[in-house]
MMTF fields as JSON, N, C-alpha, C and O atoms, coordinates in Angstrom:
{
  "mmtfVersion": "1.0.0",
  "mmtfProducer": "UNKNOWN",
  "numBonds": 243,
  "numAtoms": 244,
  "numGroups": 61,
  "numChains": 1,
  "numModels": 1,
  "chainsPerModel": [1],
  "groupsPerChain": [61],
  "chainIdList": ["A"],
  "bondAtomList": [4, 2, 8, 6, 12, 10, 16, 14, 20, 18, 24, 22, 28, 26, 32, 30, 36, 34, 40, 38, 44, 42, 48, 46, 52, 50, 56, 54, 60, 58, 64, 62, 68, 66, 72, 70, 76, 74, 80, 78, 84, 82, 88, 86, 92, 90, 96, 94, 100, 98, 104, 102, 108, 106, 112, 110, 116, 114, 120, 118, 124, 122, 128, 126, 132, 130, 136, 134, 140, 138, 144, 142, 148, 146, 152, 150, 156, 154, 160, 158, 164, 162, 168, 166, 172, 170, 176, 174, 180, 178, 184, 182, 188, 186, 192, 190, 196, 194, 200, 198, 204, 202, 208, 206, 212, 210, 216, 214, 220, 218, 224, 222, 228, 226, 232, 230, 236, 234, 240, 238],
  "bondOrderList": [1, 1, 1, 1, 1, 1, 1, 1, 1, 1, 1, 1, 1, 1, 1, 1, 1, 1, 1, 1, 1, 1, 1, 1, 1, 1, 1, 1, 1, 1, 1, 1, 1, 1, 1, 1, 1, 1, 1, 1, 1, 1, 1, 1, 1, 1, 1, 1, 1, 1, 1, 1, 1, 1, 1, 1, 1, 1, 1, 1],
  "groupList": [{"groupName": "MET", "atomNameList": ["N", "CA", "C", "O"], "elementList": ["N", "C", "C", "O"], "formalChargeList": [0, 0, 0, 0], "bondAtomList": [1, 0, 2, 1, 3, 2], "bondOrderList": [1, 1, 2], "singleLetterCode": "M", "chemCompType": "L-PEPTIDE LINKING"}, {"groupName": "ASN", "atomNameList": ["N", "CA", "C", "O"], "elementList": ["N", "C", "C", "O"], "formalChargeList": [0, 0, 0, 0], "bondAtomList": [1, 0, 2, 1, 3, 2], "bondOrderList": [1, 1, 2], "singleLetterCode": "N", "chemCompType": "L-PEPTIDE LINKING"}, {"groupName": "ASP", "atomNameList": ["N", "CA", "C", "O"], "elementList": ["N", "C", "C", "O"], "formalChargeList": [0, 0, 0, 0], "bondAtomList": [1, 0, 2, 1, 3, 2], "bondOrderList": [1, 1, 2], "singleLetterCode": "D", "chemCompType": "L-PEPTIDE LINKING"}, {"groupName": "GLU", "atomNameList": ["N", "CA", "C", "O"], "elementList": ["N", "C", "C", "O"], "formalChargeList": [0, 0, 0, 0], "bondAtomList": [1, 0, 2, 1, 3, 2], "bondOrderList": [1, 1, 2], "singleLetterCode": "E", "chemCompType": "L-PEPTIDE LINKING"}, {"groupName": "VAL", "atomNameList": ["N", "CA", "C", "O"], "elementList": ["N", "C", "C", "O"], "formalChargeList": [0, 0, 0, 0], "bondAtomList": [1, 0, 2, 1, 3, 2], "bondOrderList": [1, 1, 2], "singleLetterCode": "V", "chemCompType": "L-PEPTIDE LINKING"}, {"groupName": "PHE", "atomNameList": ["N", "CA", "C", "O"], "elementList": ["N", "C", "C", "O"], "formalChargeList": [0, 0, 0, 0], "bondAtomList": [1, 0, 2, 1, 3, 2], "bondOrderList": [1, 1, 2], "singleLetterCode": "F", "chemCompType": "L-PEPTIDE LINKING"}, {"groupName": "LEU", "atomNameList": ["N", "CA", "C", "O"], "elementList": ["N", "C", "C", "O"], "formalChargeList": [0, 0, 0, 0], "bondAtomList": [1, 0, 2, 1, 3, 2], "bondOrderList": [1, 1, 2], "singleLetterCode": "L", "chemCompType": "L-PEPTIDE LINKING"}, {"groupName": "ARG", "atomNameList": ["N", "CA", "C", "O"], "elementList": ["N", "C", "C", "O"], "formalChargeList": [0, 0, 0, 0], "bondAtomList": [1, 0, 2, 1, 3, 2], "bondOrderList": [1, 1, 2], "singleLetterCode": "R", "chemCompType": "L-PEPTIDE LINKING"}, {"groupName": "HIS", "atomNameList": ["N", "CA", "C", "O"], "elementList": ["N", "C", "C", "O"], "formalChargeList": [0, 0, 0, 0], "bondAtomList": [1, 0, 2, 1, 3, 2], "bondOrderList": [1, 1, 2], "singleLetterCode": "H", "chemCompType": "L-PEPTIDE LINKING"}, {"groupName": "TYR", "atomNameList": ["N", "CA", "C", "O"], "elementList": ["N", "C", "C", "O"], "formalChargeList": [0, 0, 0, 0], "bondAtomList": [1, 0, 2, 1, 3, 2], "bondOrderList": [1, 1, 2], "singleLetterCode": "Y", "chemCompType": "L-PEPTIDE LINKING"}, {"groupName": "LYS", "atomNameList": ["N", "CA", "C", "O"], "elementList": ["N", "C", "C", "O"], "formalChargeList": [0, 0, 0, 0], "bondAtomList": [1, 0, 2, 1, 3, 2], "bondOrderList": [1, 1, 2], "singleLetterCode": "K", "chemCompType": "L-PEPTIDE LINKING"}, {"groupName": "GLY", "atomNameList": ["N", "CA", "C", "O"], "elementList": ["N", "C", "C", "O"], "formalChargeList": [0, 0, 0, 0], "bondAtomList": [1, 0, 2, 1, 3, 2], "bondOrderList": [1, 1, 2], "singleLetterCode": "G", "chemCompType": "PEPTIDE LINKING"}, {"groupName": "SER", "atomNameList": ["N", "CA", "C", "O"], "elementList": ["N", "C", "C", "O"], "formalChargeList": [0, 0, 0, 0], "bondAtomList": [1, 0, 2, 1, 3, 2], "bondOrderList": [1, 1, 2], "singleLetterCode": "S", "chemCompType": "L-PEPTIDE LINKING"}, {"groupName": "ALA", "atomNameList": ["N", "CA", "C", "O"], "elementList": ["N", "C", "C", "O"], "formalChargeList": [0, 0, 0, 0], "bondAtomList": [1, 0, 2, 1, 3, 2], "bondOrderList": [1, 1, 2], "singleLetterCode": "A", "chemCompType": "L-PEPTIDE LINKING"}, {"groupName": "ILE", "atomNameList": ["N", "CA", "C", "O"], "elementList": ["N", "C", "C", "O"], "formalChargeList": [0, 0, 0, 0], "bondAtomList": [1, 0, 2, 1, 3, 2], "bondOrderList": [1, 1, 2], "singleLetterCode": "I", "chemCompType": "L-PEPTIDE LINKING"}, {"groupName": "PRO", "atomNameList": ["N", "CA", "C", "O"], "elementList": ["N", "C", "C", "O"], "formalChargeList": [0, 0, 0, 0], "bondAtomList": [1, 0, 2, 1, 3, 2], "bondOrderList": [1, 1, 2], "singleLetterCode": "P", "chemCompType": "L-PEPTIDE LINKING"}],
  "groupTypeList": [0, 1, 2, 3, 4, 5, 3, 0, 6, 7, 8, 9, 10, 3, 11, 10, 6, 12, 6, 3, 11, 6, 13, 10, 10, 6, 2, 14, 12, 14, 12, 3, 13, 14, 2, 6, 6, 13, 3, 6, 11, 14, 3, 13, 15, 14, 3, 5, 2, 2, 9, 6, 10, 11, 5, 3, 4, 5, 10, 3, 10],
  "groupIdList": [1, 2, 3, 4, 5, 6, 7, 8, 9, 10, 11, 12, 13, 14, 15, 16, 17, 18, 19, 20, 21, 22, 23, 24, 25, 26, 27, 28, 29, 30, 31, 32, 33, 34, 35, 36, 37, 38, 39, 40, 41, 42, 43, 44, 45, 46, 47, 48, 49, 50, 51, 52, 53, 54, 55, 56, 57, 58, 59, 60, 61],
  "secStructList": [7, 7, 1, 4, 4, 4, 6, 2, 2, 2, 2, 2, 6, 1, 1, 1, 1, 7, 6, 2, 2, 2, 2, 2, 2, 2, 1, 1, 7, 1, 6, 6, 4, 4, 4, 1, 2, 2, 2, 2, 6, 7, 7, 7, 1, 1, 7, 2, 2, 2, 2, 2, 2, 2, 2, 2, 6, 6, 6, 7, 7],
  "xCoordList": [10.503, 9.11, 8.362, 8.819, 7.258, 7.089, 5.58, 5.391, 4.446, 3.641, 2.653, 2.463, 2.089, 1.339, 1.288, 0.412, 2.698, 2.875, 3.208, 3.797, 3.256, 3.601, 2.005, 2.045, 0.949, 0.0, -0.583, -1.38, -0.297, -1.095, -0.189, -0.472, 0.869, 1.866, 1.055, 0.947, 0.665, -0.067, -1.331, -1.769, -2.014, -3.238, -3.187, -4.067, -2.363, -2.161, -2.042, -2.825, -0.477, -0.563, -1.301, -1.176, -2.606, -3.217, -4.931, -6.029, -4.42, -5.241, -6.917, -7.913, -6.997, -7.287, -7.577, -8.566, -6.18, -6.104, -5.468, -4.604, -6.042, -5.113, -4.531, -4.568, -3.478, -2.151, -2.469, -1.693, -3.569, -3.869, -4.217, -3.793, -5.132, -5.233, -3.838, -4.064, -2.503, -1.913, -0.929, 0.103, -1.333, -0.744, -1.278, -0.451, -2.177, -2.989, -3.033, -3.624, -2.755, -2.66, -1.737, -1.88, -0.184, 1.068, 1.515, 2.619, 0.669, 0.746, 1.945, 3.134, 1.582, 3.125, 2.079, 1.123, 3.064, 2.476, 2.142, 1.455, 1.965, 1.799, 2.622, 2.48, 4.199, 4.922, 6.99, 7.826, 6.132, 6.048, 6.381, 7.355, 5.079, 4.16, 4.883, 5.685, 5.11, 5.103, 6.616, 6.904, 7.842, 9.252, 9.198, 10.355, 8.582, 8.449, 8.703, 9.625, 7.148, 6.786, 8.197, 9.006, 8.097, 9.538, 10.522, 10.632, 10.739, 12.362, 11.741, 12.355, 10.341, 10.462, 10.168, 10.044, 10.063, 9.983, 8.253, 7.904, 7.602, 5.876, 5.708, 6.732, 4.769, 4.447, 2.529, 1.839, 1.655, 0.572, 0.105, 0.703, -1.123, -2.09, -3.676, -4.873, -2.326, -3.766, -3.148, -1.94, -3.831, -3.639, -3.074, -3.216, -2.25, -1.561, -2.889, -3.199, -3.678, -4.528, -5.358, -5.712, -5.534, -5.564, -5.842, -6.776, -4.132, -3.111, -3.022, -2.479, -3.541, -3.307, -4.628, -4.754, -5.809, -6.673, -7.531, -8.475, -6.073, -6.132, -5.057, -4.406, -4.977, -3.652, -4.412, -4.147, -5.088, -5.549, -6.626, -6.536, -7.573, -8.534, -7.22, -7.624, -6.255, -5.54, -4.662, -3.514, -4.835, -4.257, -5.768, -5.167, -5.951, -7.611, -8.046, -8.535, -7.653, -7.537, -6.519, -6.449],
  "yCoordList": [-12.615, -12.694, -13.57, -14.578, -13.647, -14.294, -14.641, -14.037, -15.888, -16.203, -14.999, -14.28, -14.599, -13.356, -12.198, -11.782, -11.769, -10.8, -11.226, -10.272, -12.028, -12.214, -12.841, -13.392, -12.91, -12.679, -11.589, -11.371, -11.145, -9.253, -8.375, -7.318, -9.035, -8.382, -8.474, -7.74, -9.663, -10.431, -10.072, -9.901, -9.936, -9.484, -8.27, -8.025, -7.072, -5.775, -5.215, -4.369, -5.918, -6.632, -7.009, -7.118, -7.577, -8.218, -6.94, -6.996, -5.953, -5.56, -6.089, -6.344, -6.18, -7.259, -5.831, -5.115, -5.9, -4.602, -3.698, -3.678, -2.284, -1.012, -0.582, -0.571, 0.145, 0.391, 0.921, 0.591, 1.757, 1.84, 0.56, 0.205, 0.084, -1.844, -2.685, -3.799, -2.56, -3.298, -2.655, -3.242, -1.282, -0.658, -1.228, -1.899, -1.197, -1.353, -2.625, -2.854, -3.839, -4.915, -5.893, -6.757, -4.607, -5.234, -4.489, -4.741, -3.479, -2.699, -1.402, -1.453, -0.608, 0.327, 0.855, 0.357, 2.644, 3.419, 3.75, 2.729, 4.156, 4.246, 4.574, 4.184, 5.617, 5.474, 4.14, 3.937, 3.667, 2.379, 1.996, 1.953, 1.65, 0.51, 0.974, 0.065, 1.975, 2.453, 2.487, 2.764, 2.064, 2.103, 0.569, 0.156, -0.107, -1.809, -2.326, -2.947, -1.586, -1.781, -1.493, -2.198, -0.369, 0.419, -1.533, -2.729, -0.962, -2.173, -3.038, -3.431, -3.962, -5.791, -5.896, -6.966, -4.173, -3.706, -3.945, -4.283, -3.902, -3.811, -2.768, -2.086, -2.243, -1.704, -1.477, -2.438, -0.095, -0.103, -0.585, -0.479, -1.212, -1.702, -0.534, -0.695, 1.12, 1.9, 2.49, 2.302, 3.158, 4.434, 5.407, 5.494, 6.168, 7.719, 8.449, 8.909, 8.42, 9.49, 8.91, 9.742, 7.914, 7.513, 8.207, 8.996, 7.686, 8.064, 9.58, 10.0, 10.85, 12.159, 12.831, 13.836, 11.517, 12.22, 12.33, 12.988, 10.648, 10.982, 11.969, 11.914, 12.507, 12.955, 14.363, 14.993, 14.782, 15.977, 15.799, 16.437, 14.81, 14.94, 14.212, 14.479, 13.646, 14.488, 15.672, 15.368, 16.318, 17.856, 18.45, 19.521, 18.495, 19.18, 19.111, 19.649, 18.438, 17.99, 18.471, 18.252],
  "zCoordList": [6.99, 6.799, 6.771, 6.233, 7.168, 7.765, 6.73, 5.674, 7.362, 5.569, 6.06, 5.079, 6.972, 7.137, 6.158, 5.401, 6.471, 5.736, 4.746, 4.239, 4.064, 2.497, 2.178, 1.078, 2.644, 2.502, 2.169, 1.257, 2.683, 2.788, 1.848, 1.284, 1.835, 0.626, -1.042, -2.025, -0.675, -2.107, -2.38, -3.518, -1.248, -1.476, -1.792, -2.618, -1.44, -1.842, -3.052, -3.485, -4.016, -5.448, -5.659, -6.879, -5.309, -6.714, -6.392, -6.947, -5.295, -5.859, -4.847, -5.523, -3.368, -3.196, -1.676, -1.515, -0.766, -0.05, -0.361, -1.237, 0.754, 0.476, 0.964, 2.195, 0.103, 1.537, 2.885, 3.782, 3.219, 4.124, 5.127, 6.227, 4.262, 4.878, 4.825, 5.298, 4.43, 4.377, 5.45, 5.777, 6.043, 6.991, 8.12, 8.738, 8.515, 9.774, 9.773, 10.828, 9.189, 8.682, 9.865, 10.73, 8.825, 9.358, 10.515, 10.997, 11.074, 12.825, 12.003, 12.318, 11.249, 11.129, 9.932, 9.338, 9.891, 9.178, 7.939, 7.969, 6.934, 5.715, 5.061, 3.902, 5.395, 5.242, 4.363, 3.482, 6.334, 6.161, 5.072, 4.32, 5.165, 4.398, 3.342, 3.126, 2.433, 1.238, 0.702, -0.462, 2.028, 1.929, 2.219, 2.289, 2.35, 2.541, 0.576, 0.048, -0.158, -1.414, -2.218, -2.821, -1.975, -2.609, -1.973, -2.242, -1.485, -1.327, -1.744, -2.736, -1.531, -2.174, -3.867, -4.462, -4.672, -5.871, -5.852, -6.983, -5.323, -5.369, -6.036, -6.005, -6.724, -7.656, -7.242, -7.582, -6.453, -6.874, -8.012, -9.082, -7.838, -8.598, -8.81, -9.043, -8.442, -8.685, -10.171, -10.314, -11.247, -12.668, -11.405, -10.185, -12.632, -12.208, -11.786, -10.687, -13.133, -12.73, -11.257, -10.421, -11.112, -9.427, -8.828, -8.682, -7.976, -7.109, -7.103, -6.081, -8.267, -7.937, -7.171, -6.473, -7.758, -7.319, -5.884, -5.447, -5.14, -3.837, -3.472, -2.428, -4.03, -3.804, -3.658, -2.635, -4.326, -3.878, -2.467, -1.418, -2.784, -1.531, -0.045, 1.086, -0.079, 1.128, 0.67, 0.347, 0.629, 0.499, 0.785, 0.864, 0.816, 1.117, 2.984, 3.979, 2.614, 5.002, 5.709, 6.918]
}
């Protein structure tokens, strides 16, 4: 893992970068970003209720 990837992951973990932003910066899909975060044991810096709200918005599209 290079320094740029590490920096982007750190920004995501600190809540300074969204999941979509992380995926775009790393030039990977959102599902690949989720897999990468899971492999590294990095949890999303959001509350579960926020996650559910985002999921509802996604379902409406």
